[in-house]
CHARMM internal coordinates of N, CA and C (Angstrom, degrees):
IC EDIT
DIST 1 N 1 CA 1.4595
DIST 1 CA 1 C 1.5258
ANGL 1 N 1 CA 1 C 107.86
DIST 1 C 2 N 1.3213
ANGL 1 CA 1 C 2 N 115.10
DIHE 1 N 1 CA 1 C 2 N 141.49
DIST 2 N 2 CA 1.4675
ANGL 1 C 2 N 2 CA 120.82
DIHE 1 CA 1 C 2 N 2 CA 174.86
DIST 2 CA 2 C 1.5151
ANGL 2 N 2 CA 2 C 108.58
DIHE 1 C 2 N 2 CA 2 C -116.16
DIST 2 C 3 N 1.3154
ANGL 2 CA 2 C 3 N 113.90
DIHE 2 N 2 CA 2 C 3 N 147.21
DIST 3 N 3 CA 1.4528
ANGL 2 C 3 N 3 CA 119.81
DIHE 2 CA 2 C 3 N 3 CA 173.04
DIST 3 CA 3 C 1.5242
ANGL 3 N 3 CA 3 C 105.59
DIHE 2 C 3 N 3 CA 3 C -108.24
DIST 3 C 4 N 1.3179
ANGL 3 CA 3 C 4 N 116.78
DIHE 3 N 3 CA 3 C 4 N 128.46
DIST 4 N 4 CA 1.4699
ANGL 3 C 4 N 4 CA 121.95
DIHE 3 CA 3 C 4 N 4 CA -179.92
DIST 4 CA 4 C 1.5057
ANGL 4 N 4 CA 4 C 108.80
DIHE 3 C 4 N 4 CA 4 C -97.16
DIST 4 C 5 N 1.3278
ANGL 4 CA 4 C 5 N 116.53
DIHE 4 N 4 CA 4 C 5 N 131.33
DIST 5 N 5 CA 1.4697
ANGL 4 C 5 N 5 CA 121.71
DIHE 4 CA 4 C 5 N 5 CA 177.29
DIST 5 CA 5 C 1.5034
ANGL 5 N 5 CA 5 C 109.54
DIHE 4 C 5 N 5 CA 5 C -113.92
DIST 5 C 6 N 1.3032
ANGL 5 CA 5 C 6 N 116.17
DIHE 5 N 5 CA 5 C 6 N 142.32
DIST 6 N 6 CA 1.4501
ANGL 5 C 6 N 6 CA 122.00
DIHE 5 CA 5 C 6 N 6 CA 176.10
DIST 6 CA 6 C 1.5201
ANGL 6 N 6 CA 6 C 105.39
DIHE 5 C 6 N 6 CA 6 C -133.43
DIST 6 C 7 N 1.3252
ANGL 6 CA 6 C 7 N 117.22
DIHE 6 N 6 CA 6 C 7 N 120.01
DIST 7 N 7 CA 1.4554
ANGL 6 C 7 N 7 CA 120.66
DIHE 6 CA 6 C 7 N 7 CA -176.78
DIST 7 CA 7 C 1.5302
ANGL 7 N 7 CA 7 C 108.55
DIHE 6 C 7 N 7 CA 7 C -76.51
DIST 7 C 8 N 1.3249
ANGL 7 CA 7 C 8 N 114.83
DIHE 7 N 7 CA 7 C 8 N 125.34
DIST 8 N 8 CA 1.4617
ANGL 7 C 8 N 8 CA 121.16
DIHE 7 CA 7 C 8 N 8 CA 175.64
DIST 8 CA 8 C 1.5233
ANGL 8 N 8 CA 8 C 107.10
DIHE 7 C 8 N 8 CA 8 C -100.82
DIST 8 C 9 N 1.3030
ANGL 8 CA 8 C 9 N 116.46
DIHE 8 N 8 CA 8 C 9 N 106.08
DIST 9 N 9 CA 1.4800
ANGL 8 C 9 N 9 CA 120.64
DIHE 8 CA 8 C 9 N 9 CA -171.22
DIST 9 CA 9 C 1.5181
ANGL 9 N 9 CA 9 C 110.18
DIHE 8 C 9 N 9 CA 9 C -64.16
DIST 9 C 10 N 1.3240
ANGL 9 CA 9 C 10 N 115.20
DIHE 9 N 9 CA 9 C 10 N 125.28
DIST 10 N 10 CA 1.4576
ANGL 9 C 10 N 10 CA 122.94
DIHE 9 CA 9 C 10 N 10 CA 178.63
DIST 10 CA 10 C 1.5317
ANGL 10 N 10 CA 10 C 106.90
DIHE 9 C 10 N 10 CA 10 C -134.05
DIST 10 C 11 N 1.3166
ANGL 10 CA 10 C 11 N 117.29
DIHE 10 N 10 CA 10 C 11 N 76.23
DIST 11 N 11 CA 1.4621
ANGL 10 C 11 N 11 CA 121.06
DIHE 10 CA 10 C 11 N 11 CA -169.93
DIST 11 CA 11 C 1.5298
ANGL 11 N 11 CA 11 C 113.54
DIHE 10 C 11 N 11 CA 11 C -62.31
DIST 11 C 12 N 1.3205
ANGL 11 CA 11 C 12 N 119.04
DIHE 11 N 11 CA 11 C 12 N -35.45
DIST 12 N 12 CA 1.4413
ANGL 11 C 12 N 12 CA 120.59
DIHE 11 CA 11 C 12 N 12 CA -178.05
DIST 12 CA 12 C 1.5225
ANGL 12 N 12 CA 12 C 111.32
DIHE 11 C 12 N 12 CA 12 C -112.60
DIST 12 C 13 N 1.2764
ANGL 12 CA 12 C 13 N 118.44
DIHE 12 N 12 CA 12 C 13 N 34.42
DIST 13 N 13 CA 1.4302
ANGL 12 C 13 N 13 CA 124.12
DIHE 12 CA 12 C 13 N 13 CA -174.05
DIST 13 CA 13 C 1.5260
ANGL 13 N 13 CA 13 C 110.68
DIHE 12 C 13 N 13 CA 13 C -86.50
DIST 13 C 14 N 1.3546
ANGL 13 CA 13 C 14 N 117.52
DIHE 13 N 13 CA 13 C 14 N 109.79
DIST 14 N 14 CA 1.4586
ANGL 13 C 14 N 14 CA 121.03
DIHE 13 CA 13 C 14 N 14 CA -179.29
DIST 14 CA 14 C 1.5303
ANGL 14 N 14 CA 14 C 108.99
DIHE 13 C 14 N 14 CA 14 C -127.21
DIST 14 C 15 N 1.3044
ANGL 14 CA 14 C 15 N 115.85
DIHE 14 N 14 CA 14 C 15 N 135.65
DIST 15 N 15 CA 1.4616
ANGL 14 C 15 N 15 CA 121.56
DIHE 14 CA 14 C 15 N 15 CA 176.39
DIST 15 CA 15 C 1.5007
ANGL 15 N 15 CA 15 C 107.20
DIHE 14 C 15 N 15 CA 15 C -132.54
DIST 15 C 16 N 1.3129
ANGL 15 CA 15 C 16 N 117.66
DIHE 15 N 15 CA 15 C 16 N 127.55
DIST 16 N 16 CA 1.4412
ANGL 15 C 16 N 16 CA 123.59
DIHE 15 CA 15 C 16 N 16 CA 178.86
DIST 16 CA 16 C 1.5178
ANGL 16 N 16 CA 16 C 113.57
DIHE 15 C 16 N 16 CA 16 C 42.52
DIST 16 C 17 N 1.2853
ANGL 16 CA 16 C 17 N 116.92
DIHE 16 N 16 CA 16 C 17 N 50.60
DIST 17 N 17 CA 1.4465
ANGL 16 C 17 N 17 CA 127.59
DIHE 16 CA 16 C 17 N 17 CA 179.64
DIST 17 CA 17 C 1.5040
ANGL 17 N 17 CA 17 C 115.21
DIHE 16 C 17 N 17 CA 17 C 58.73
DIST 17 C 18 N 1.3256
ANGL 17 CA 17 C 18 N 116.30
DIHE 17 N 17 CA 17 C 18 N 17.14
DIST 18 N 18 CA 1.4745
ANGL 17 C 18 N 18 CA 120.39
DIHE 17 CA 17 C 18 N 18 CA -179.00
DIST 18 CA 18 C 1.5068
ANGL 18 N 18 CA 18 C 108.04
DIHE 17 C 18 N 18 CA 18 C -123.12
DIST 18 C 19 N 1.3190
ANGL 18 CA 18 C 19 N 116.34
DIHE 18 N 18 CA 18 C 19 N 127.35
DIST 19 N 19 CA 1.4624
ANGL 18 C 19 N 19 CA 118.64
DIHE 18 CA 18 C 19 N 19 CA 177.80
DIST 19 CA 19 C 1.5176
ANGL 19 N 19 CA 19 C 110.60
DIHE 18 C 19 N 19 CA 19 C -73.86
DIST 19 C 20 N 1.3183
ANGL 19 CA 19 C 20 N 116.26
DIHE 19 N 19 CA 19 C 20 N 137.77
DIST 20 N 20 CA 1.4377
ANGL 19 C 20 N 20 CA 123.04
DIHE 19 CA 19 C 20 N 20 CA 179.78
DIST 20 CA 20 C 1.5277
ANGL 20 N 20 CA 20 C 109.94
DIHE 19 C 20 N 20 CA 20 C -131.57
DIST 20 C 21 N 1.2823
ANGL 20 CA 20 C 21 N 115.70
DIHE 20 N 20 CA 20 C 21 N 154.53
DIST 21 N 21 CA 1.4586
ANGL 20 C 21 N 21 CA 121.49
DIHE 20 CA 20 C 21 N 21 CA 172.74
DIST 21 CA 21 C 1.5114
ANGL 21 N 21 CA 21 C 107.64
DIHE 20 C 21 N 21 CA 21 C -110.06
DIST 21 C 22 N 1.3122
ANGL 21 CA 21 C 22 N 116.84
DIHE 21 N 21 CA 21 C 22 N 143.50
DIST 22 N 22 CA 1.4533
ANGL 21 C 22 N 22 CA 121.69
DIHE 21 CA 21 C 22 N 22 CA 177.75
DIST 22 CA 22 C 1.5296
ANGL 22 N 22 CA 22 C 107.15
DIHE 21 C 22 N 22 CA 22 C -105.38
DIST 22 C 23 N 1.3267
ANGL 22 CA 22 C 23 N 116.99
DIHE 22 N 22 CA 22 C 23 N 123.82
DIST 23 N 23 CA 1.4460
ANGL 22 C 23 N 23 CA 122.84
DIHE 22 CA 22 C 23 N 23 CA 178.48
DIST 23 CA 23 C 1.5133
ANGL 23 N 23 CA 23 C 108.85
DIHE 22 C 23 N 23 CA 23 C -117.23
DIST 23 C 24 N 1.3217
ANGL 23 CA 23 C 24 N 116.16
DIHE 23 N 23 CA 23 C 24 N 144.38
DIST 24 N 24 CA 1.4519
ANGL 23 C 24 N 24 CA 120.44
DIHE 23 CA 23 C 24 N 24 CA 174.91
DIST 24 CA 24 C 1.5459
ANGL 24 N 24 CA 24 C 104.97
DIHE 23 C 24 N 24 CA 24 C -102.00
DIST 24 C 25 N 1.3431
ANGL 24 CA 24 C 25 N 115.51
DIHE 24 N 24 CA 24 C 25 N 135.53
DIST 25 N 25 CA 1.4506
ANGL 24 C 25 N 25 CA 120.27
DIHE 24 CA 24 C 25 N 25 CA -176.28
DIST 25 CA 25 C 1.5257
ANGL 25 N 25 CA 25 C 110.14
DIHE 24 C 25 N 25 CA 25 C -135.94
DIST 25 C 26 N 1.3054
ANGL 25 CA 25 C 26 N 115.48
DIHE 25 N 25 CA 25 C 26 N 151.08
DIST 26 N 26 CA 1.4778
ANGL 25 C 26 N 26 CA 122.27
DIHE 25 CA 25 C 26 N 26 CA 174.09
DIST 26 CA 26 C 1.5139
ANGL 26 N 26 CA 26 C 107.68
DIHE 25 C 26 N 26 CA 26 C -156.60
DIST 26 C 27 N 1.2973
ANGL 26 CA 26 C 27 N 114.91
DIHE 26 N 26 CA 26 C 27 N 164.95
DIST 27 N 27 CA 1.4857
ANGL 26 C 27 N 27 CA 120.12
DIHE 26 CA 26 C 27 N 27 CA 175.79
DIST 27 CA 27 C 1.5229
ANGL 27 N 27 CA 27 C 107.38
DIHE 26 C 27 N 27 CA 27 C -86.63
DIST 27 C 28 N 1.3228
ANGL 27 CA 27 C 28 N 115.78
DIHE 27 N 27 CA 27 C 28 N 129.45
DIST 28 N 28 CA 1.4565
ANGL 27 C 28 N 28 CA 122.24
DIHE 27 CA 27 C 28 N 28 CA 179.43
DIST 28 CA 28 C 1.5047
ANGL 28 N 28 CA 28 C 109.48
DIHE 27 C 28 N 28 CA 28 C -62.54
DIST 28 C 29 N 1.3682
ANGL 28 CA 28 C 29 N 114.89
DIHE 28 N 28 CA 28 C 29 N 142.98
DIST 29 N 29 CA 1.4724
ANGL 28 C 29 N 29 CA 122.42
DIHE 28 CA 28 C 29 N 29 CA 176.14
DIST 29 CA 29 C 1.5120
ANGL 29 N 29 CA 29 C 113.08
DIHE 28 C 29 N 29 CA 29 C 57.35
DIST 29 C 30 N 1.3293
ANGL 29 CA 29 C 30 N 117.72
DIHE 29 N 29 CA 29 C 30 N 24.30
DIST 30 N 30 CA 1.4317
ANGL 29 C 30 N 30 CA 122.21
DIHE 29 CA 29 C 30 N 30 CA 176.42
DIST 30 CA 30 C 1.5333
ANGL 30 N 30 CA 30 C 110.33
DIHE 29 C 30 N 30 CA 30 C -81.38
DIST 30 C 31 N 1.3401
ANGL 30 CA 30 C 31 N 116.53
DIHE 30 N 30 CA 30 C 31 N 156.51
DIST 31 N 31 CA 1.4477
ANGL 30 C 31 N 31 CA 120.38
DIHE 30 CA 30 C 31 N 31 CA 174.79
DIST 31 CA 31 C 1.5147
ANGL 31 N 31 CA 31 C 111.62
DIHE 30 C 31 N 31 CA 31 C -66.93
DIST 31 C 32 N 1.3243
ANGL 31 CA 31 C 32 N 116.03
DIHE 31 N 31 CA 31 C 32 N -23.89
DIST 32 N 32 CA 1.4815
ANGL 31 C 32 N 32 CA 121.56
DIHE 31 CA 31 C 32 N 32 CA 179.43
DIST 32 CA 32 C 1.5339
ANGL 32 N 32 CA 32 C 106.65
DIHE 31 C 32 N 32 CA 32 C -97.55
DIST 32 C 33 N 1.3461
ANGL 32 CA 32 C 33 N 117.65
DIHE 32 N 32 CA 32 C 33 N 108.08
DIST 33 N 33 CA 1.4565
ANGL 32 C 33 N 33 CA 119.16
DIHE 32 CA 32 C 33 N 33 CA -177.69
DIST 33 CA 33 C 1.5369
ANGL 33 N 33 CA 33 C 114.75
DIHE 32 C 33 N 33 CA 33 C -83.86
DIST 33 C 34 N 1.3318
ANGL 33 CA 33 C 34 N 116.98
DIHE 33 N 33 CA 33 C 34 N 0.66
DIST 34 N 34 CA 1.4542
ANGL 33 C 34 N 34 CA 119.97
DIHE 33 CA 33 C 34 N 34 CA -178.09
DIST 34 CA 34 C 1.5041
ANGL 34 N 34 CA 34 C 113.69
DIHE 33 C 34 N 34 CA 34 C -75.83
DIST 34 C 35 N 1.3073
ANGL 34 CA 34 C 35 N 115.79
DIHE 34 N 34 CA 34 C 35 N 144.84
DIST 35 N 35 CA 1.4485
ANGL 34 C 35 N 35 CA 123.79
DIHE 34 CA 34 C 35 N 35 CA 175.16
DIST 35 CA 35 C 1.5250
ANGL 35 N 35 CA 35 C 110.58
DIHE 34 C 35 N 35 CA 35 C -90.69
DIST 35 C 36 N 1.3030
ANGL 35 CA 35 C 36 N 117.90
DIHE 35 N 35 CA 35 C 36 N 150.26
DIST 36 N 36 CA 1.4609
ANGL 35 C 36 N 36 CA 121.92
DIHE 35 CA 35 C 36 N 36 CA 169.25
DIST 36 CA 36 C 1.5339
ANGL 36 N 36 CA 36 C 105.59
DIHE 35 C 36 N 36 CA 36 C -109.58
DIST 36 C 37 N 1.3082
ANGL 36 CA 36 C 37 N 116.16
DIHE 36 N 36 CA 36 C 37 N 156.41
DIST 37 N 37 CA 1.4498
ANGL 36 C 37 N 37 CA 120.49
DIHE 36 CA 36 C 37 N 37 CA 177.53
DIST 37 CA 37 C 1.5302
ANGL 37 N 37 CA 37 C 109.40
DIHE 36 C 37 N 37 CA 37 C -102.13
DIST 37 C 38 N 1.3196
ANGL 37 CA 37 C 38 N 115.46
DIHE 37 N 37 CA 37 C 38 N 132.41
DIST 38 N 38 CA 1.4496
ANGL 37 C 38 N 38 CA 121.20
DIHE 37 CA 37 C 38 N 38 CA 175.58
DIST 38 CA 38 C 1.5317
ANGL 38 N 38 CA 38 C 108.34
DIHE 37 C 38 N 38 CA 38 C -122.33
DIST 38 C 39 N 1.3047
ANGL 38 CA 38 C 39 N 114.96
DIHE 38 N 38 CA 38 C 39 N 147.58
DIST 39 N 39 CA 1.4579
ANGL 38 C 39 N 39 CA 120.61
DIHE 38 CA 38 C 39 N 39 CA 178.48
DIST 39 CA 39 C 1.5258
ANGL 39 N 39 CA 39 C 109.00
DIHE 38 C 39 N 39 CA 39 C -110.26
DIST 39 C 40 N 1.3176
ANGL 39 CA 39 C 40 N 117.15
DIHE 39 N 39 CA 39 C 40 N 131.57
DIST 40 N 40 CA 1.4552
ANGL 39 C 40 N 40 CA 122.83
DIHE 39 CA 39 C 40 N 40 CA -179.77
DIST 40 CA 40 C 1.5137
ANGL 40 N 40 CA 40 C 107.79
DIHE 39 C 40 N 40 CA 40 C -129.55
DIST 40 C 41 N 1.3482
ANGL 40 CA 40 C 41 N 118.10
DIHE 40 N 40 CA 40 C 41 N 121.40
DIST 41 N 41 CA 1.4574
ANGL 40 C 41 N 41 CA 120.53
DIHE 40 CA 40 C 41 N 41 CA 174.68
DIST 41 CA 41 C 1.5251
ANGL 41 N 41 CA 41 C 109.64
DIHE 40 C 41 N 41 CA 41 C -58.41
DIST 41 C 42 N 1.3277
ANGL 41 CA 41 C 42 N 116.43
DIHE 41 N 41 CA 41 C 42 N 134.56
DIST 42 N 42 CA 1.4688
ANGL 41 C 42 N 42 CA 120.37
DIHE 41 CA 41 C 42 N 42 CA -179.47
DIST 42 CA 42 C 1.4973
ANGL 42 N 42 CA 42 C 112.45
DIHE 41 C 42 N 42 CA 42 C -55.62
DIST 42 C 43 N 1.3242
ANGL 42 CA 42 C 43 N 117.26
DIHE 42 N 42 CA 42 C 43 N -34.22
DIST 43 N 43 CA 1.4728
ANGL 42 C 43 N 43 CA 119.84
DIHE 42 CA 42 C 43 N 43 CA -178.68
DIST 43 CA 43 C 1.5550
ANGL 43 N 43 CA 43 C 110.22
DIHE 42 C 43 N 43 CA 43 C -69.84
DIST 43 C 44 N 1.3214
ANGL 43 CA 43 C 44 N 118.55
DIHE 43 N 43 CA 43 C 44 N -17.76
DIST 44 N 44 CA 1.4592
ANGL 43 C 44 N 44 CA 122.01
DIHE 43 CA 43 C 44 N 44 CA -179.37
DIST 44 CA 44 C 1.5271
ANGL 44 N 44 CA 44 C 111.59
DIHE 43 C 44 N 44 CA 44 C -109.41
DIST 44 C 45 N 1.3224
ANGL 44 CA 44 C 45 N 116.61
DIHE 44 N 44 CA 44 C 45 N 17.58
DIST 45 N 45 CA 1.4744
ANGL 44 C 45 N 45 CA 121.28
DIHE 44 CA 44 C 45 N 45 CA -175.06
DIST 45 CA 45 C 1.5254
ANGL 45 N 45 CA 45 C 111.34
DIHE 44 C 45 N 45 CA 45 C -78.59
DIST 45 C 46 N 1.3295
ANGL 45 CA 45 C 46 N 115.17
DIHE 45 N 45 CA 45 C 46 N 83.66
DIST 46 N 46 CA 1.4595
ANGL 45 C 46 N 46 CA 121.75
DIHE 45 CA 45 C 46 N 46 CA 177.73
DIST 46 CA 46 C 1.5331
ANGL 46 N 46 CA 46 C 106.65
DIHE 45 C 46 N 46 CA 46 C -127.37
DIST 46 C 47 N 1.3066
ANGL 46 CA 46 C 47 N 115.68
DIHE 46 N 46 CA 46 C 47 N 160.21
DIST 47 N 47 CA 1.4641
ANGL 46 C 47 N 47 CA 121.20
DIHE 46 CA 46 C 47 N 47 CA 177.84
DIST 47 CA 47 C 1.5449
ANGL 47 N 47 CA 47 C 109.49
DIHE 46 C 47 N 47 CA 47 C -56.24
DIST 47 C 48 N 1.3020
ANGL 47 CA 47 C 48 N 117.33
DIHE 47 N 47 CA 47 C 48 N -45.86
DIST 48 N 48 CA 1.4558
ANGL 47 C 48 N 48 CA 121.62
DIHE 47 CA 47 C 48 N 48 CA -177.67
DIST 48 CA 48 C 1.5202
ANGL 48 N 48 CA 48 C 112.14
DIHE 47 C 48 N 48 CA 48 C -62.03
DIST 48 C 49 N 1.3280
ANGL 48 CA 48 C 49 N 116.65
DIHE 48 N 48 CA 48 C 49 N -43.23
DIST 49 N 49 CA 1.4601
ANGL 48 C 49 N 49 CA 120.02
DIHE 48 CA 48 C 49 N 49 CA -179.89
DIST 49 CA 49 C 1.5151
ANGL 49 N 49 CA 49 C 112.34
DIHE 48 C 49 N 49 CA 49 C -69.68
DIST 49 C 50 N 1.3230
ANGL 49 CA 49 C 50 N 117.01
DIHE 49 N 49 CA 49 C 50 N -40.98
DIST 50 N 50 CA 1.4746
ANGL 49 C 50 N 50 CA 119.84
DIHE 49 CA 49 C 50 N 50 CA 177.67
DIST 50 CA 50 C 1.5040
ANGL 50 N 50 CA 50 C 109.70
DIHE 49 C 50 N 50 CA 50 C -63.76
DIST 50 C 51 N 1.3146
ANGL 50 CA 50 C 51 N 117.39
DIHE 50 N 50 CA 50 C 51 N -43.44
DIST 51 N 51 CA 1.4896
ANGL 50 C 51 N 51 CA 121.66
DIHE 50 CA 50 C 51 N 51 CA 178.52
DIST 51 CA 51 C 1.5171
ANGL 51 N 51 CA 51 C 110.02
DIHE 50 C 51 N 51 CA 51 C -60.84
DIST 51 C 52 N 1.3173
ANGL 51 CA 51 C 52 N 117.44
DIHE 51 N 51 CA 51 C 52 N -46.45
DIST 52 N 52 CA 1.4724
ANGL 51 C 52 N 52 CA 121.50
DIHE 51 CA 51 C 52 N 52 CA -177.64
DIST 52 CA 52 C 1.5187
ANGL 52 N 52 CA 52 C 110.53
DIHE 51 C 52 N 52 CA 52 C -62.87
DIST 52 C 53 N 1.3148
ANGL 52 CA 52 C 53 N 116.73
DIHE 52 N 52 CA 52 C 53 N -45.54
DIST 53 N 53 CA 1.5008
ANGL 52 C 53 N 53 CA 120.17
DIHE 52 CA 52 C 53 N 53 CA -178.26
DIST 53 CA 53 C 1.5353
ANGL 53 N 53 CA 53 C 109.93
DIHE 52 C 53 N 53 CA 53 C -65.86
DIST 53 C 54 N 1.3145
ANGL 53 CA 53 C 54 N 116.24
DIHE 53 N 53 CA 53 C 54 N -44.43
DIST 54 N 54 CA 1.4747
ANGL 53 C 54 N 54 CA 119.89
DIHE 53 CA 53 C 54 N 54 CA 176.92
DIST 54 CA 54 C 1.4922
ANGL 54 N 54 CA 54 C 112.05
DIHE 53 C 54 N 54 CA 54 C -57.13
DIST 54 C 55 N 1.3382
ANGL 54 CA 54 C 55 N 116.19
DIHE 54 N 54 CA 54 C 55 N -46.48
DIST 55 N 55 CA 1.4669
ANGL 54 C 55 N 55 CA 120.41
DIHE 54 CA 54 C 55 N 55 CA 179.89
DIST 55 CA 55 C 1.5301
ANGL 55 N 55 CA 55 C 111.84
DIHE 54 C 55 N 55 CA 55 C -62.22
DIST 55 C 56 N 1.3210
ANGL 55 CA 55 C 56 N 116.37
DIHE 55 N 55 CA 55 C 56 N -42.65
DIST 56 N 56 CA 1.4590
ANGL 55 C 56 N 56 CA 119.57
DIHE 55 CA 55 C 56 N 56 CA 178.29
DIST 56 CA 56 C 1.5452
ANGL 56 N 56 CA 56 C 110.88
DIHE 55 C 56 N 56 CA 56 C -62.32
DIST 56 C 57 N 1.3241
ANGL 56 CA 56 C 57 N 116.46
DIHE 56 N 56 CA 56 C 57 N -46.62
DIST 57 N 57 CA 1.4575
ANGL 56 C 57 N 57 CA 120.51
DIHE 56 CA 56 C 57 N 57 CA -177.38
DIST 57 CA 57 C 1.5459
ANGL 57 N 57 CA 57 C 112.92
DIHE 56 C 57 N 57 CA 57 C -69.51
DIST 57 C 58 N 1.3423
ANGL 57 CA 57 C 58 N 115.04
DIHE 57 N 57 CA 57 C 58 N -36.18
DIST 58 N 58 CA 1.4852
ANGL 57 C 58 N 58 CA 119.71
DIHE 57 CA 57 C 58 N 58 CA -178.60
DIST 58 CA 58 C 1.5150
ANGL 58 N 58 CA 58 C 112.08
DIHE 57 C 58 N 58 CA 58 C -89.90
DIST 58 C 59 N 1.3253
ANGL 58 CA 58 C 59 N 116.15
DIHE 58 N 58 CA 58 C 59 N -2.76
DIST 59 N 59 CA 1.4471
ANGL 58 C 59 N 59 CA 122.11
DIHE 58 CA 58 C 59 N 59 CA -179.72
DIST 59 CA 59 C 1.5427
ANGL 59 N 59 CA 59 C 114.26
DIHE 58 C 59 N 59 CA 59 C 55.70
DIST 59 C 60 N 1.3426
ANGL 59 CA 59 C 60 N 112.50
DIHE 59 N 59 CA 59 C 60 N 51.12
DIST 60 N 60 CA 1.4606
ANGL 59 C 60 N 60 CA 118.95
DIHE 59 CA 59 C 60 N 60 CA 175.06
DIST 60 CA 60 C 1.5094
ANGL 60 N 60 CA 60 C 108.39
DIHE 59 C 60 N 60 CA 60 C -128.45
DIST 60 C 61 N 1.3213
ANGL 60 CA 60 C 61 N 116.02
DIHE 60 N 60 CA 60 C 61 N 157.13
DIST 61 N 61 CA 1.4515
ANGL 60 C 61 N 61 CA 120.79
DIHE 60 CA 60 C 61 N 61 CA 179.95
DIST 61 CA 61 C 1.5328
ANGL 61 N 61 CA 61 C 108.98
DIHE 60 C 61 N 61 CA 61 C -82.08
DIST 61 C 62 N 1.3408
ANGL 61 CA 61 C 62 N 118.37
DIHE 61 N 61 CA 61 C 62 N 138.50
DIST 62 N 62 CA 1.4627
ANGL 61 C 62 N 62 CA 121.25
DIHE 61 CA 61 C 62 N 62 CA 177.62
DIST 62 CA 62 C 1.5387
ANGL 62 N 62 CA 62 C 111.58
DIHE 61 C 62 N 62 CA 62 C -57.66
DIST 62 C 63 N 1.3002
ANGL 62 CA 62 C 63 N 118.22
DIHE 62 N 62 CA 62 C 63 N -28.79
DIST 63 N 63 CA 1.4837
ANGL 62 C 63 N 63 CA 119.79
DIHE 62 CA 62 C 63 N 63 CA -177.90
DIST 63 CA 63 C 1.5354
ANGL 63 N 63 CA 63 C 111.23
DIHE 62 C 63 N 63 CA 63 C -69.53
DIST 63 C 64 N 1.3439
ANGL 63 CA 63 C 64 N 118.07
DIHE 63 N 63 CA 63 C 64 N -14.29
DIST 64 N 64 CA 1.4555
ANGL 63 C 64 N 64 CA 120.96
DIHE 63 CA 63 C 64 N 64 CA 177.80
DIST 64 CA 64 C 1.5268
ANGL 64 N 64 CA 64 C 112.85
DIHE 63 C 64 N 64 CA 64 C -93.31
DIST 64 C 65 N 1.3262
ANGL 64 CA 64 C 65 N 117.31
DIHE 64 N 64 CA 64 C 65 N -3.79
DIST 65 N 65 CA 1.4555
ANGL 64 C 65 N 65 CA 120.63
DIHE 64 CA 64 C 65 N 65 CA -179.59
DIST 65 CA 65 C 1.5017
ANGL 65 N 65 CA 65 C 110.57
DIHE 64 C 65 N 65 CA 65 C -85.73
DIST 65 C 66 N 1.3140
ANGL 65 CA 65 C 66 N 117.80
DIHE 65 N 65 CA 65 C 66 N 119.57
DIST 66 N 66 CA 1.4572
ANGL 65 C 66 N 66 CA 121.65
DIHE 65 CA 65 C 66 N 66 CA 178.16
DIST 66 CA 66 C 1.5254
ANGL 66 N 66 CA 66 C 110.77
DIHE 65 C 66 N 66 CA 66 C -85.05
DIST 66 C 67 N 1.3272
ANGL 66 CA 66 C 67 N 115.71
DIHE 66 N 66 CA 66 C 67 N -38.97
DIST 67 N 67 CA 1.4770
ANGL 66 C 67 N 67 CA 119.38
DIHE 66 CA 66 C 67 N 67 CA -179.58
DIST 67 CA 67 C 1.5113
ANGL 67 N 67 CA 67 C 109.97
DIHE 66 C 67 N 67 CA 67 C -162.89
DIST 67 C 68 N 1.3147
ANGL 67 CA 67 C 68 N 114.18
DIHE 67 N 67 CA 67 C 68 N 156.91
DIST 68 N 68 CA 1.4629
ANGL 67 C 68 N 68 CA 121.34
DIHE 67 CA 67 C 68 N 68 CA 168.90
DIST 68 CA 68 C 1.5264
ANGL 68 N 68 CA 68 C 104.62
DIHE 67 C 68 N 68 CA 68 C -106.21
DIST 68 C 69 N 1.3056
ANGL 68 CA 68 C 69 N 116.90
DIHE 68 N 68 CA 68 C 69 N 135.22
DIST 69 N 69 CA 1.4448
ANGL 68 C 69 N 69 CA 117.68
DIHE 68 CA 68 C 69 N 69 CA 179.05
DIST 69 CA 69 C 1.5269
ANGL 69 N 69 CA 69 C 110.53
DIHE 68 C 69 N 69 CA 69 C -136.89
DIST 69 C 70 N 1.3160
ANGL 69 CA 69 C 70 N 114.90
DIHE 69 N 69 CA 69 C 70 N 148.21
DIST 70 N 70 CA 1.4471
ANGL 69 C 70 N 70 CA 120.66
DIHE 69 CA 69 C 70 N 70 CA 179.33
DIST 70 CA 70 C 1.5258
ANGL 70 N 70 CA 70 C 109.49
DIHE 69 C 70 N 70 CA 70 C -83.47
DIST 70 C 71 N 1.3285
ANGL 70 CA 70 C 71 N 115.42
DIHE 70 N 70 CA 70 C 71 N 132.76
DIST 71 N 71 CA 1.4573
ANGL 70 C 71 N 71 CA 119.33
DIHE 70 CA 70 C 71 N 71 CA 175.74
DIST 71 CA 71 C 1.5150
ANGL 71 N 71 CA 71 C 109.36
DIHE 70 C 71 N 71 CA 71 C -76.69
DIST 71 C 72 N 1.3011
ANGL 71 CA 71 C 72 N 117.66
DIHE 71 N 71 CA 71 C 72 N 148.22
DIST 72 N 72 CA 1.4489
ANGL 71 C 72 N 72 CA 120.28
DIHE 71 CA 71 C 72 N 72 CA 179.57
DIST 72 CA 72 C 1.5026
ANGL 72 N 72 CA 72 C 113.06
DIHE 71 C 72 N 72 CA 72 C -91.39
END
COOR INIT
IC SEED 1 N 1 CA 1 C
IC BUILD
């Protein structure tokens, strides 16, 4: 299974004095083509954290994720 990420540019996006990035994510080749939005603090922007947050929000196990890829 792949999780597709699409960066939603939020240049002046501030929450509780912490800068965050908003990513749109979905499961590749899923029957549901809709993306969900996830927020990741820039200071925690690592592959592991993005994968963990995506899995929590999409309700999938990290062991089922083959890759994270950026949508074009």
